[in-house]
C-alpha distance (Angstrom), angle and dihedral (degrees) to the residues before:
residue distance angle dihedral
M1 . . .
R2 3.74 . .
I3 3.75 125.5 .
P4 3.82 108.2 -100.6
K5 3.79 111.9 -102.5
G6 3.79 93.8 -121.4
K7 3.81 91.1 54.7
R8 3.83 97.8 46.9
A9 3.81 96.1 78.2
L10 3.81 91.6 47.4
L11 3.79 90.5 48.0
K12 3.83 92.8 48.5
E13 3.79 91.1 50.5
G14 3.80 90.6 45.4
I15 3.81 89.5 53.8
R16 3.81 97.3 41.8
K17 3.79 97.4 56.3
P18 3.82 101.8 50.4
L19 3.81 96.8 32.5
G20 3.80 102.7 32.6
E21 3.78 103.9 34.4
A22 3.81 100.7 31.2
D23 3.80 132.2 45.5
P24 3.83 103.5 -78.8
R25 3.82 90.8 -153.7
Q26 3.81 94.3 57.3
T27 3.80 112.5 104.4
T28 3.78 118.4 -124.9
T29 3.79 133.6 160.0
N30 3.81 91.5 -85.8
R31 3.82 100.8 27.9
F32 3.78 121.7 58.5
R33 3.80 147.9 135.8
L34 3.81 114.1 -88.9
R35 3.80 112.7 -101.5
R36 3.79 93.6 -138.8
A37 3.79 123.0 45.7
S38 3.80 113.5 -104.3
E39 3.77 131.5 -168.7
F40 3.80 88.7 -140.6
A41 3.80 107.3 50.6
E42 3.79 146.3 -5.8
Y43 3.81 101.0 -148.7
E44 3.79 140.3 36.6
L45 3.79 129.6 -148.9
R46 3.80 118.0 -164.2
L47 3.80 117.4 -146.2
H48 3.78 102.9 166.4
P49 3.06 115.7 -84.6
W50 3.80 92.5 1.0
R51 3.79 127.5 80.1
V52 3.80 119.7 -156.7
F53 3.80 116.3 -163.1
Y54 3.78 117.8 -162.8
R55 3.81 147.9 163.2
V56 3.78 129.0 -139.7
R57 3.80 116.1 -137.0
G58 3.79 110.1 -177.7
S59 3.81 104.4 -61.3
F60 3.83 94.0 -16.4
V61 3.79 127.2 92.7
E62 3.80 115.4 -151.7
V63 3.81 115.2 -161.3
V64 3.80 104.9 -152.6
L65 3.82 105.1 170.6
I66 3.79 137.6 18.3
G67 3.77 118.1 -170.8
E68 3.76 142.4 163.3
K69 3.78 121.3 -117.1
R70 3.81 116.2 -142.6
G71 3.78 112.0 178.5
N72 3.79 106.4 -48.4
T73 3.80 93.8 -24.3
L74 3.80 127.7 94.4
F75 3.80 117.2 -149.2
I76 3.79 122.0 -162.3
A77 3.80 118.9 178.6
G78 3.81 88.1 -4.4
K79 3.80 93.9 -60.3
E80 3.78 131.0 104.2
F81 3.80 109.0 -99.0
V82 3.80 133.1 -165.2
L83 3.80 119.8 -161.6
């Protein structure tokens, strides 16, 4: 599943501000380190209903997964996903 075209610009802007302009390691209500270790990512950014999972490597931020949260289920590429 692709991100709908109309949502891509909003999602990019939502990612750029907290991860590009602020310290991506700093914990906020919508940006935090994952509680359980994951092979995929270290941090999560919530952009309702989207979830952006990323790693910080030195001064670089690597976005590794973007999914949509529906209820208690995370969907990535249209399939249910468990971190």
